[in-house]
C-alpha positions as CSV (number, residue, x, y, z in Angstrom):
1,X,-22.1,12.4,-16.9
2,X,-20.9,8.4,-16.7
3,X,-21.8,7.6,-12.5
4,X,-22.2,3.8,-12.9
5,X,-20.1,1.2,-15.3
6,X,-22.3,-2.0,-15.0
7,X,-19.9,-4.7,-15.5
8,X,-20.7,-8.5,-17.1
9,X,-18.3,-11.4,-18.1
10,X,-19.3,-13.2,-20.5
11,X,-18.8,-16.8,-22.6
12,X,-21.1,-18.0,-24.7
13,X,-24.0,-16.3,-22.7
14,X,-26.7,-15.9,-26.1
15,X,-29.5,-17.3,-24.1
16,X,-29.2,-14.4,-21.3
17,X,-27.3,-11.6,-22.4
18,X,-30.0,-9.8,-24.6
19,X,-32.7,-10.1,-21.1
20,X,-29.9,-8.9,-18.4
21,X,-29.4,-5.8,-20.9
22,X,-33.1,-5.9,-22.0
23,X,-33.0,-4.9,-18.0
24,X,-30.4,-2.5,-18.0
25,X,-32.2,-0.6,-20.5
26,X,-35.0,-0.7,-18.4
27,X,-33.7,1.2,-15.3
28,X,-35.2,4.1,-14.5
29,X,-31.7,6.2,-14.2
30,X,-31.1,8.1,-17.1
31,X,-29.6,6.3,-19.7
32,X,-26.5,8.7,-20.5
33,X,-26.0,8.5,-16.6
34,X,-24.7,4.5,-16.8
35,X,-22.3,3.2,-19.1
36,X,-22.6,-1.0,-20.0
37,X,-19.5,-3.9,-20.6
38,X,-19.3,-6.3,-22.0
39,X,-16.2,-8.5,-21.2
40,X,-16.0,-12.1,-23.3
41,X,-13.4,-14.3,-23.0
42,X,-13.8,-15.4,-26.7
43,X,-17.3,-16.7,-27.0
44,X,-17.9,-19.1,-29.9
45,X,-21.5,-18.2,-30.2
46,X,-24.0,-14.7,-30.9
47,X,-22.5,-13.5,-27.3
48,X,-19.7,-11.0,-28.7
49,X,-22.5,-9.7,-32.1
50,X,-26.2,-9.8,-29.2
51,X,-22.7,-7.6,-27.1
52,X,-22.1,-5.3,-29.8
53,X,-25.2,-3.9,-30.6
54,X,-26.6,-3.0,-27.1
55,X,-23.1,-2.4,-25.4
56,X,-21.0,0.9,-25.1
57,X,-17.9,-1.2,-25.2
58,X,-16.6,-5.1,-25.9
59,X,-13.7,-6.1,-24.7
60,X,-11.9,-8.8,-26.4
61,X,-9.9,-11.0,-22.8
62,X,-8.4,-14.5,-22.1
63,X,-10.3,-16.8,-20.8
64,X,-8.4,-16.5,-17.5
65,X,-11.9,-16.5,-15.8
66,X,-15.1,-14.0,-14.5
67,X,-13.1,-12.3,-11.8
68,X,-10.0,-11.5,-14.8
69,X,-13.2,-10.9,-16.6
70,X,-14.4,-8.5,-14.5
71,X,-11.6,-6.1,-13.8
72,X,-10.6,-5.9,-17.6
73,X,-13.6,-4.1,-17.9
74,X,-13.3,-2.1,-14.4
75,X,-10.1,-0.9,-16.0
76,X,-12.3,0.9,-18.7
77,X,-14.5,2.1,-17.0
78,X,-15.6,5.4,-16.6
79,X,-18.2,6.1,-14.0
80,X,-17.6,6.3,-10.3
81,X,-19.0,2.9,-9.5
82,X,-19.5,-0.3,-11.0
83,X,-21.8,-2.0,-11.2
84,X,-21.2,-6.5,-11.2
85,X,-23.5,-8.8,-13.1
86,X,-23.7,-11.9,-14.1
87,X,-24.8,-13.1,-17.7
88,X,-27.9,-14.6,-16.5
89,X,-28.8,-11.5,-13.6
90,X,-31.9,-9.5,-13.8
91,X,-32.7,-6.2,-12.1
92,X,-34.9,-4.3,-11.0
93,X,-35.7,-0.6,-12.7
94,X,-35.0,1.5,-9.2
95,X,-31.8,-0.6,-8.9
96,X,-29.3,1.8,-10.0
97,X,-31.3,4.8,-8.7
98,X,-31.2,2.6,-5.4
99,X,-27.0,1.9,-5.7
100,X,-26.1,5.3,-6.8
101,X,-28.6,7.3,-3.2
102,X,-25.9,4.6,-1.2
103,X,-23.2,6.5,-2.1
104,X,-24.1,9.8,-0.8
105,X,-22.8,7.7,2.5
106,X,-18.6,8.8,2.2
107,X,-18.1,6.0,4.9
108,X,-20.1,3.0,1.5
109,X,-17.5,1.3,0.2
110,X,-20.3,-1.2,-1.9
111,X,-22.9,-3.8,-1.3
112,X,-25.1,-6.6,-3.0
113,X,-28.9,-6.5,-2.1
114,X,-31.3,-9.8,-2.4
115,X,-31.4,-12.4,-5.6
116,X,-34.2,-14.5,-5.8
117,X,-34.3,-16.6,-8.9
118,X,-35.8,-15.8,-12.2
119,X,-36.6,-18.6,-13.0
120,X,-37.8,-21.0,-10.3
121,X,-40.2,-23.4,-8.8
122,X,-41.7,-23.5,-5.1
123,X,-39.1,-25.4,-3.5
124,X,-35.9,-22.6,-6.0
125,X,-37.7,-19.3,-4.7
126,X,-37.7,-21.2,-0.6
127,X,-34.1,-21.4,-1.6
128,X,-32.9,-18.2,-2.4
129,X,-35.1,-16.5,0.3
130,X,-32.9,-18.6,2.7
131,X,-29.9,-17.2,1.2
132,X,-30.7,-13.8,1.8
133,X,-31.5,-13.8,5.0
134,X,-28.1,-15.9,6.0
135,X,-26.7,-13.0,4.1
136,X,-28.4,-10.3,6.1
137,X,-27.2,-12.1,9.0
138,X,-23.5,-11.9,8.0
139,X,-23.2,-9.1,7.0
140,X,-24.4,-8.1,11.4
141,X,-21.5,-9.4,12.0
142,X,-18.7,-8.4,9.4
143,X,-18.8,-11.0,7.4
144,X,-19.9,-9.0,4.4
145,X,-21.1,-11.1,1.0
146,X,-21.1,-10.1,-2.3
147,X,-22.1,-12.3,-4.4
148,X,-21.1,-11.2,-8.2
149,X,-24.5,-12.4,-9.7
150,X,-24.6,-8.6,-8.6
151,X,-22.6,-6.1,-6.2
152,X,-20.9,-2.9,-6.7
153,X,-18.1,-1.2,-5.1
154,X,-16.7,2.3,-5.0
155,X,-14.2,2.4,-8.5
156,X,-12.1,4.4,-6.3
157,X,-11.9,1.5,-3.8
158,X,-12.2,-1.7,-5.8
159,X,-9.1,0.3,-7.9
160,X,-6.8,0.1,-4.7
161,X,-7.9,-3.5,-3.4
162,X,-6.7,-3.9,-7.3
163,X,-9.9,-6.2,-8.2
164,X,-10.8,-9.0,-7.8
165,X,-8.1,-12.5,-6.9
166,X,-8.0,-13.9,-10.0
167,X,-6.3,-16.7,-8.6
168,X,-9.4,-17.7,-7.0
169,X,-11.7,-19.0,-9.7
170,X,-14.9,-19.5,-7.2
171,X,-15.2,-17.6,-4.2
172,X,-13.5,-14.3,-5.6
173,X,-16.8,-12.5,-4.7
174,X,-17.1,-13.0,-1.4
175,X,-13.1,-12.4,-1.2
176,X,-13.0,-9.4,-2.1
177,X,-16.9,-8.4,0.1
178,X,-14.7,-9.0,3.1
179,X,-11.4,-7.3,2.4
180,X,-13.7,-3.8,1.2
181,X,-15.5,-4.2,4.4
182,X,-12.2,-3.4,6.1
183,X,-11.5,-0.2,4.7
184,X,-15.2,0.7,4.7
185,X,-19.2,0.2,5.5
186,X,-20.5,-3.1,2.9
187,X,-23.9,-2.4,2.4
188,X,-27.3,-4.8,2.3
189,X,-29.7,-2.6,0.3
190,X,-33.4,-3.8,1.1
191,X,-35.2,-1.7,-1.4
192,X,-34.4,-3.1,-4.4
193,X,-33.3,-7.3,-5.9
194,X,-31.6,-9.1,-8.5
195,X,-33.1,-12.4,-10.6
196,X,-30.6,-14.7,-11.2
197,X,-30.7,-18.0,-12.8
198,X,-31.3,-21.2,-11.1
199,X,-29.0,-22.8,-14.2
200,X,-26.5,-24.8,-12.0
201,X,-28.7,-25.2,-9.2
202,X,-31.2,-26.8,-11.3
203,X,-28.2,-29.3,-13.3
204,X,-26.4,-30.5,-10.2
205,X,-29.0,-30.2,-7.6
206,X,-29.8,-28.0,-4.6
207,X,-27.6,-29.9,-1.9
208,X,-24.1,-30.3,-4.7
209,X,-24.7,-27.1,-5.8
210,X,-24.6,-26.1,-1.7
211,X,-21.7,-28.1,-0.4
212,X,-19.4,-26.7,-3.0
213,X,-20.9,-23.4,-2.2
214,X,-20.4,-24.2,1.7
215,X,-16.4,-26.2,0.2
216,X,-14.5,-23.7,-1.6
217,X,-16.5,-20.7,1.5
218,X,-14.4,-22.4,4.1
219,X,-11.2,-23.0,1.9
220,X,-10.8,-19.4,1.2
221,X,-11.9,-18.2,4.4
222,X,-8.7,-20.8,5.8
223,X,-6.5,-21.8,3.3
224,X,-7.6,-18.4,0.7
225,X,-7.8,-20.7,-1.9
226,X,-10.8,-22.5,-4.6
227,X,-11.0,-25.0,-6.6
228,X,-9.6,-24.4,-9.1
229,X,-12.5,-25.0,-12.1
230,X,-15.6,-24.2,-12.6
231,X,-17.8,-25.7,-15.0
232,X,-19.0,-23.9,-16.6
233,X,-23.4,-24.8,-17.1
234,X,-24.8,-23.0,-20.9
């Protein structure tokens, strides 16, 4: 019986998707207990072929942004838990089991975990550790944040919330986490972790990336809007 639906939005991710899927297939959770859904937005590289080989479902979705692609994947998901991953994210072998165990508490609606760089320098590792500390603190103040690099929600809650807000091109992850936190308990798992590429930080620079995130954070918090275009980095 499928317990968890793993949903991955893609657009020209042939360089990263194989490692992401390999980490999923390496989970300690039995393979028949989870499904893999790739929602692809008309990739022009080998992403669809890779997805067809390993995923249970490959969706061909319009280029409306990652939030819309995730919502499309959630619509066909069979699992009671939705696990969203970016294509350049890898997860620890125990992650799905830890996510599954966390939902034994009925008040839990979603959450995330520590995220570290998969290709970071010493400074990059320190940068991500600081971000993890900040996220743990904001959970204490009732402003949970769950990056779509790796986040999870109960499907019934996700459906009730009508998924990600699709006109938010950036920070749609924090916005849905705030909404979910108003109707239940968002959690920060400390027993597992995920690892994601630092391609954006390395391309744009740490300072510029951080400034853009902070700017969008407060735009969504105060005005419920984000930048209208987020330049893809491949």
